[in-house]
NUMARTI-674359 format. One line per 8 residues: their letters; for each residue x, y, z of N, C-alpha, C. Coordinates in steps of 0.2 Angstrom, whole numbers, plus 5000, padded with zeros to 4 digits. Example, Ala and Ser with C-alpha at 12.3 -4.5 7.8 and 13.67 -1.06 7.14 Angstrom:
2
as> 5066/4972/5039/5062/4978/5039/5066/4984/5039 | 5064/4989/5035/5068/4995/5036/5064/5000/5039
***
This chain:
270
mkpaafdy> 5003/4994/5000/5000/4999/4999/5005/5006/5000 | 5001/5011/4999/5004/5018/5000/5001/5023/5003 | 5004/5027/5007/5002/5033/5012/4995/5038/5008 | 4992/5039/5012/4986/5045/5008/4990/5050/5009 | 4988/5055/5005/4991/5060/5002/4992/5065/5010 | 4997/5068/5010/4999/5073/5014/5003/5078/5013 | 5002/5085/5017/5007/5090/5015/5013/5089/5021 | 5019/5091/5016/5026/5090/5020/5030/5096/5022
vraqhlee> 5031/5097/5028/5035/5102/5030/5040/5101/5034 | 5046/5103/5030/5052/5102/5032/5055/5109/5035 | 5054/5108/5042/5056/5112/5046/5063/5117/5047 | 5063/5123/5046/5070/5125/5046/5072/5127/5053 | 5068/5129/5057/5070/5130/5064/5064/5126/5069 | 5066/5126/5075/5061/5123/5079/5055/5126/5081 | 5055/5133/5081/5049/5138/5080/5044/5135/5076 | 5047/5136/5069/5042/5132/5064/5039/5126/5064
alevldre> 5043/5122/5066/5038/5116/5068/5033/5117/5074 | 5035/5120/5079/5031/5122/5084/5024/5126/5081 | 5025/5129/5077/5020/5134/5075/5015/5130/5070 | 5018/5126/5066/5014/5120/5062/5009/5116/5067 | 5013/5112/5071/5010/5109/5075/5005/5111/5079 | 5007/5118/5082/5001/5122/5085/4994/5123/5081 | 4995/5124/5075/4991/5126/5070/4987/5120/5068 | 4989/5115/5066/4987/5107/5063/4984/5102/5068
gtdariva> 4989/5104/5075/4984/5100/5080/4984/5092/5078 | 4979/5089/5080/4978/5081/5079/4979/5079/5071 | 4980/5084/5067/4981/5083/5059/4986/5082/5057 | 4993/5084/5061/4999/5084/5061/5003/5077/5065 | 5009/5076/5061/5013/5071/5065/5020/5073/5063 | 5024/5072/5070/5031/5073/5067/5035/5068/5066 | 5040/5069/5061/5044/5063/5059/5052/5066/5060 | 5055/5060/5061/5063/5063/5064/5066/5055/5060
ggqslmam> 5066/5051/5062/5069/5045/5059/5065/5040/5053 | 5057/5042/5057/5053/5037/5053/5052/5031/5053 | 5057/5027/5056/5057/5021/5056/5050/5016/5058 | 5046/5020/5063/5040/5016/5065/5034/5020/5060 | 5034/5027/5060/5031/5031/5058/5029/5029/5049 | 5034/5028/5045/5033/5026/5039/5030/5020/5037 | 5032/5015/5040/5027/5010/5041/5020/5010/5042 | 5018/5015/5046/5010/5014/5048/5009/5020/5043
lnmrlarp> 5011/5024/5040/5008/5028/5035/5007/5024/5028 | 5012/5020/5027/5011/5015/5022/5005/5010/5022 | 5004/5008/5027/4997/5004/5028/4991/5008/5031 | 4992/5014/5031/4987/5019/5031/4984/5018/5039 | 4987/5015/5043/4987/5016/5049/4986/5023/5053 | 4990/5026/5052/4991/5034/5052/4989/5038/5046 | 4985/5043/5047/4982/5048/5040/4983/5054/5042 | 4989/5058/5044/4990/5063/5046/4989/5069/5039
ktlidimr> 4987/5074/5040/4987/5078/5034/4993/5082/5033 | 4997/5083/5039/5003/5087/5038/5009/5084/5041 | 5014/5082/5038/5020/5078/5041/5024/5084/5042 | 5028/5084/5049/5032/5089/5050/5041/5086/5051 | 5043/5088/5048/5051/5084/5048/5056/5088/5052 | 5058/5085/5058/5062/5090/5063/5069/5087/5062 | 5071/5082/5058/5077/5080/5057/5083/5084/5057 | 5082/5089/5052/5089/5093/5051/5089/5100/5055
lpelagie> 5085/5099/5060/5087/5104/5066/5093/5104/5070 | 5097/5106/5070/5104/5107/5074/5103/5108/5081 | 5098/5111/5083/5096/5112/5092/5094/5105/5093 | 5091/5101/5089/5089/5094/5091/5094/5087/5091 | 5100/5090/5089/5105/5085/5087/5110/5082/5091 | 5110/5085/5098/5115/5084/5103/5114/5079/5108 | 5120/5078/5110/5119/5074/5117/5123/5078/5123 | 5121/5079/5128/5123/5084/5131/5124/5082/5139
rkgnmivi> 5129/5083/5144/5128/5081/5150/5126/5089/5154 | 5120/5087/5159/5119/5094/5162/5119/5090/5169 | 5124/5093/5172/5125/5090/5179/5124/5084/5180 | 5121/5079/5183/5121/5071/5183/5115/5069/5179 | 5114/5072/5174/5110/5071/5167/5113/5070/5160 | 5110/5066/5158/5112/5066/5150/5107/5067/5146 | 5106/5072/5143/5100/5075/5140/5102/5072/5130 | 5097/5068/5129/5097/5067/5121/5092/5071/5118
gagvrqaa> 5095/5074/5113/5090/5078/5108/5084/5074/5103 | 5081/5076/5102/5075/5072/5096/5078/5071/5091 | 5084/5073/5088/5086/5072/5082/5093/5068/5082 | 5094/5064/5089/5099/5059/5088/5097/5053/5087 | 5101/5050/5081/5100/5044/5080/5102/5037/5085 | 5099/5032/5084/5101/5027/5089/5108/5025/5088 | 5110/5025/5081/5117/5024/5080/5123/5028/5083 | 5120/5034/5083/5124/5039/5084/5126/5040/5093
llawpdlg> 5119/5038/5097/5121/5037/5103/5124/5031/5105 | 5124/5025/5101/5127/5019/5102/5135/5021/5101 | 5137/5026/5096/5144/5027/5095/5146/5033/5099 | 5142/5035/5105/5145/5041/5108/5149/5038/5113 | 5156/5041/5113/5162/5037/5118/5160/5037/5124 | 5157/5041/5128/5154/5042/5134/5148/5036/5137 | 5146/5033/5131/5141/5030/5133/5141/5024/5139 | 5146/5021/5138/5146/5015/5141/5149/5016/5150
gslplval> 5151/5022/5151/5154/5026/5157/5148/5029/5161 | 5144/5033/5157/5138/5037/5159/5132/5033/5159 | 5130/5029/5154/5122/5025/5153/5124/5018/5151 | 5128/5015/5156/5129/5007/5153/5123/5003/5153 | 5117/5005/5156/5111/5001/5156/5109/5002/5148 | 5109/5009/5143/5108/5010/5138/5113/5005/5133 | 5119/5007/5134/5124/5003/5131/5122/4996/5131 | 5121/4993/5136/5118/4984/5136/5112/4984/5131
alpwtghv> 5107/4989/5131/5100/4987/5128/5101/4990/5120 | 5105/4995/5119/5105/4998/5111/5106/4993/5105 | 5111/4989/5108/5111/4983/5103/5107/4978/5101 | 5101/4979/5105/5096/4974/5105/5090/4977/5101 | 5091/4986/5101/5086/4988/5098/5086/4989/5091 | 5081/4985/5087/5081/4985/5079/5087/4980/5076 | 5089/4982/5071/5094/4980/5068/5098/4987/5065 | 5105/4985/5063/5109/4991/5061/5106/4996/5057
qtrsrgtv> 5103/4993/5052/5098/4997/5046/5094/5002/5051 | 5089/4999/5055/5084/5004/5059/5088/5008/5064 | 5094/5006/5066/5098/5011/5072/5102/5016/5068 | 5102/5015/5062/5106/5021/5057/5101/5026/5055 | 5094/5025/5056/5089/5030/5054/5084/5032/5060 | 5083/5028/5064/5079/5028/5070/5081/5032/5075 | 5078/5036/5079/5081/5042/5085/5078/5038/5090 | 5081/5041/5094/5080/5038/5103/5073/5041/5104
cgsiahad> 5073/5048/5103/5065/5050/5106/5061/5047/5103 | 5061/5046/5095/5055/5042/5092/5054/5036/5094 | 5057/5033/5096/5055/5027/5101/5053/5028/5106 | 5054/5032/5111/5049/5033/5116/5043/5037/5114 | 5042/5041/5108/5037/5043/5108/5032/5038/5105 | 5035/5032/5101/5031/5028/5098/5028/5023/5103 | 5031/5023/5108/5030/5019/5115/5028/5013/5113 | 5032/5009/5109/5029/5001/5108/5031/4998/5116
psaelplv> 5026/4994/5118/5028/4990/5124/5034/4985/5124 | 5035/4983/5119/5041/4979/5118/5048/4981/5116 | 5047/4988/5115/5054/4994/5114/5058/4993/5120 | 5064/4993/5119/5070/4993/5124/5071/5000/5127 | 5070/5005/5122/5072/5012/5125/5067/5015/5130 | 5060/5014/5129/5054/5014/5133/5057/5011/5140 | 5059/5004/5139/5061/5001/5146/5067/5004/5149 | 5071/5007/5145/5077/5008/5148/5075/5015/5153
lralggev> 5072/5020/5149/5069/5026/5151/5066/5024/5158 | 5060/5021/5158/5058/5018/5164/5062/5016/5170 | 5066/5010/5168/5072/5008/5172/5075/5013/5177 | 5077/5017/5172/5083/5023/5175/5079/5029/5178 | 5072/5029/5179/5067/5034/5181/5069/5041/5177 | 5070/5041/5170/5072/5047/5166/5066/5051/5166 | 5066/5056/5161/5061/5062/5160/5061/5063/5152 | 5055/5064/5151/5054/5067/5142/5054/5074/5144
hlrsakkr> 5056/5077/5140/5056/5085/5138/5051/5087/5134 | 5045/5088/5134/5038/5091/5130/5039/5099/5130 | 5038/5101/5122/5039/5107/5120/5032/5109/5116 | 5029/5114/5118/5025/5116/5113/5025/5124/5111 | 5022/5128/5107/5021/5133/5106/5020/5139/5111 | 5018/5136/5116/5015/5141/5122/5019/5138/5128 | 5023/5132/5128/5025/5131/5134/5031/5124/5134 | 5034/5123/5140/5037/5118/5140/5036/5114/5147
rrvaakdf> 5038/5108/5147/5037/5104/5153/5042/5097/5151 | 5042/5094/5159/5046/5087/5159/5041/5082/5161 | 5040/5077/5160/5037/5072/5163/5041/5066/5164 | 5039/5063/5170/5044/5057/5171/5041/5050/5169 | 5046/5048/5167/5045/5042/5163/5039/5037/5166 | 5038/5036/5174/5032/5034/5175/5024/5035/5173 | 5025/5043/5173/5018/5046/5170/5018/5047/5163 | 5023/5045/5159/5024/5047/5152/5019/5042/5148
fsgmmatt> 5021/5037/5149/5018/5031/5146/5010/5029/5148 | 5005/5029/5145/4999/5028/5147/4995/5021/5144 | 4998/5018/5140/4994/5012/5139/4997/5010/5132 | 4996/5005/5127/4997/5003/5122/4999/5008/5116 | 5005/5009/5116/5005/5014/5111/5003/5021/5112 | 5003/5023/5119/4999/5030/5120/5003/5033/5125 | 5004/5039/5126/5008/5044/5132/5002/5049/5134 | 5006/5054/5137/5001/5059/5140/5005/5065/5136
rtddelie> 5008/5065/5130/5009/5071/5127/5002/5073/5123 | 5001/5079/5123/4997/5082/5119/4998/5084/5111 | 4993/5085/5108/4994/5086/5100/4998/5090/5098 | 4998/5095/5103/5002/5103/5101/5009/5102/5103 | 5011/5096/5106/5018/5095/5110/5023/5092/5105 | 5029/5092/5105/5032/5087/5103/5038/5086/5108 | 5042/5079/5108/5047/5078/5113/5053/5081/5109 | 5055/5085/5113/5062/5090/5113/5068/5087/5114
avslpaaa> 5068/5082/5119/5074/5078/5122/5070/5072/5128 | 5075/5069/5129/5075/5065/5135/5081/5065/5140 | 5080/5064/5145/5084/5066/5151/5086/5059/5154 | 5092/5056/5155/5093/5051/5159/5098/5052/5165 | 5098/5049/5171/5104/5050/5176/5110/5047/5174 | 5114/5050/5175/5121/5049/5172/5125/5044/5178 | 5125/5039/5179/5129/5036/5183/5130/5028/5182 | 5136/5027/5184/5140/5019/5183/5137/5014/5187
krcafrev> 5130/5014/5188/5128/5009/5193/5127/5003/5190 | 5127/4999/5195/5127/4992/5195/5120/4990/5191 | 5120/4987/5184/5114/4985/5181/5116/4981/5177 | 5110/4979/5173/5110/4973/5168/5104/4972/5165 | 5104/4969/5158/5098/4968/5154/5098/4963/5150 | 5092/4960/5148/5093/4953/5145/5085/4953/5142 | 5084/4950/5136/5078/4951/5132/5078/4943/5128 | 5073/4942/5128/5071/4934/5123/5066/4937/5117
arrhgdfa> 5069/4935/5111/5064/4937/5106/5066/4932/5101 | 5062/4931/5096/5063/4925/5091/5069/4925/5088 | 5071/4931/5085/5078/4932/5083/5081/4940/5086 | 5086/4939/5087/5090/4945/5087/5089/4952/5084 | 5086/4957/5088/5084/4962/5085/5074/4964/5083 | 5073/4957/5084/5065/4956/5084/5061/4960/5090 | 5056/4961/5089/5052/4963/5096/5053/4959/5100 | 5054/4962/5106/5055/4957/5113/5049/4953/5114
ivacaava> 5050/4946/5117/5043/4942/5120/5043/4944/5128 | 5049/4945/5130/5050/4948/5136/5058/4952/5137 | 5058/4957/5139/5065/4960/5140/5065/4963/5146 | 5069/4963/5151/5071/4965/5158/5077/4970/5158 | 5076/4975/5163/5081/4980/5165/5081/4980/5172 | 5088/4979/5176/5088/4979/5183/5094/4985/5184 | 5092/4989/5189/5097/4995/5192/5096/4995/5198 | 5103/4994/5202/5105/4994/5208/5101/5001/5211
tadgvrla> 5098/5001/5216/5095/5008/5220/5100/5006/5228 | 5098/5012/5231/5100/5014/5237/5098/5007/5242 | 5092/5006/5241/5089/4999/5246/5089/4993/5243 | 5090/4993/5237/5091/4987/5234/5090/4986/5226 | 5085/4984/5222/5085/4984/5215/5080/4986/5212 | 5079/4990/5207/5074/4990/5202/5073/4986/5196 | 5067/4982/5195/5067/4979/5190/5061/4982/5186 | 5063/4983/5180/5058/4983/5174/5058/4979/5170
vggvadmp> 5052/4978/5167/5050/4973/5161/5045/4977/5156 | 5046/4976/5150/5044/4975/5143/5043/4970/5140 | 5037/4971/5135/5034/4966/5132/5029/4961/5135 | 5028/4963/5142/5022/4959/5145/5016/4962/5145 | 5017/4969/5148/5010/4973/5149/5009/4979/5144 | 5004/4984/5143/5004/4988/5139/5009/4992/5138 | 5013/4994/5143/5019/4997/5144/5022/4995/5148 | 5029/4998/5147/5035/4996/5152/5032/4997/5159
aardfprl> 5035/4992/5165/5033/4992/5170/5039/4991/5175 | 5039/4994/5181/5044/4993/5184/5043/4992/5193 | 5047/4988/5195/5045/4986/5203/5051/4988/5206 | 5051/4992/5214/5057/4992/5218/5059/4986/5223 | 5063/4983/5223/5064/4977/5227/5069/4979/5232 | 5066/4978/5239/5073/4979/5244/5077/4972/5242 | 5082/4971/5247/5088/4965/5247/5083/4957/5249 | 5081/4954/5243/5078/4949/5245/5081/4943/5243
eggaldda> 5082/4937/5245/5084/4931/5244/5080/4924/5244 | 5082/4920/5240/5078/4914/5241/5072/4913/5239 | 5068/4910/5244/5059/4911/5243/5056/4916/5242 | 5059/4921/5247/5057/4928/5247/5056/4933/5241 | 5061/4932/5237/5063/4933/5231/5060/4930/5225 | 5058/4925/5225/5054/4922/5221/5047/4923/5222 | 5045/4924/5227/5037/4926/5229/5036/4933/5228 | 5042/4938/5228/5041/4944/5225/5040/4943/5219
lndfayel> 5045/4941/5215/5044/4941/5207/5039/4937/5205 | 5035/4932/5209/5029/4930/5205/5024/4935/5206 | 5023/4938/5211/5017/4942/5212/5018/4947/5207 | 5025/4951/5205/5025/4956/5199/5023/4952/5193 | 5024/4947/5192/5024/4943/5184/5015/4943/5183 | 5012/4941/5190/5005/4942/5189/5001/4947/5188 | 5005/4953/5190/5001/4959/5191/5003/4963/5183 | 5006/4960/5180/5008/4962/5173/5003/4962/5168
darddvha> 4998/4956/5171/4992/4955/5167/4995/4951/5161 | 5000/4947/5159/5001/4945/5153/4995/4941/5148 | 4996/4943/5143/4990/4938/5138/4994/4935/5133 | 4990/4929/5130/4992/4925/5126/4992/4929/5119 | 4996/4928/5114/4996/4931/5107/4999/4926/5101 | 5001/4927/5096/5004/4923/5093/5011/4921/5093 | 5015/4926/5098/5021/4924/5099/5022/4920/5105 | 5018/4920/5109/5019/4916/5117/5013/4916/5121
taryrrdl> 5013/4912/5125/5007/4911/5129/5009/4917/5137 | 5004/4919/5140/5004/4923/5145/5008/4918/5151 | 5007/4911/5150/5012/4909/5155/5020/4907/5154 | 5020/4908/5148/5028/4907/5145/5030/4915/5147 | 5027/4919/5146/5029/4927/5148/5031/4927/5156 | 5026/4924/5160/5026/4925/5165/5034/4921/5168 | 5033/4914/5166/5040/4910/5168/5047/4915/5166 | 5046/4919/5160/5053/4923/5160/5054/4928/5162
vrmigrdl> 5048/4932/5165/5048/4937/5168/5053/4935/5177 | 5050/4928/5178/5052/4926/5184/5059/4923/5183 | 5062/4920/5179/5068/4916/5177/5073/4922/5176 | 5071/4927/5171/5075/4932/5170/5077/4936/5176 | 5071/4939/5179/5071/4943/5184/5076/4940/5191 | 5075/4937/5192/5078/4932/5196/5087/4932/5196 | 5088/4931/5189/5095/4932/5187/5098/4937/5186 | 5095/4943/5185/5097/4951/5185/5096/4954/5191
vrevlq> 5092/4952/5195/5093/4954/5202/5099/4952/5206 | 5100/4945/5204/5106/4943/5209/5110/4946/5206 | 5111/4947/5199/5118/4950/5196/5120/4957/5199 | 5113/4960/5199/5116/4967/5201/5118/4967/5209 | 5114/4963/5212/5115/4964/5220/5122/4961/5222 | 5126/4956/5218/5131/4954/5220/5137/4958/5219
***
């Protein structure tokens, strides 16, 4: 199939993009890498009247350290972040998860913020944002605001971004904390059946899970061992409300959460 007809605006500056987005509202969509949106346009799952291209805006193309946060602009491609020299030292969990994000071809075009905006529950970058407690920087023609990851995702491919807002950047805490990541998929780079990320906290560990619920979910666990850890992971697995689909049964997903979760929690706490 081919997409329905639309107007195309290649924004020359951010204010132009915001002005068009404010004027068109629900009839406009932002495109940067386009790795998810273009497929939806071709299948006519998305039918915007106006497409606003922000990929050539230099003010959105940077990776910057601000205090203890790493701010990643909306124009930063996934491959560029993976090649960033400070990635392993500043964002070790991102360094572990990014090689599992799609394939080398899609990472060369897809953006970090585009994956966050798409909010696929099986995607690695929304999971990492949730695990690290990052923030999404939203901007409209009238205001700016920041939304914590736990408040940004609202359902299956749904977020709390309003129609006149675009994601200007995301920020992640920069710390070489103990962390771990693991994913099960049919093939490397395919959508995750279950993906888990674990990060050490002051009191224990935070475990985040993707691919099971309608959006990435996280739970903070104190230092637990043996049966207490198994019971806590079992409760968490059932609270995710897994469902059967063509890729896996709900039981298989719960088993993966329990098994992978136990391994990651132990790895982080050692």
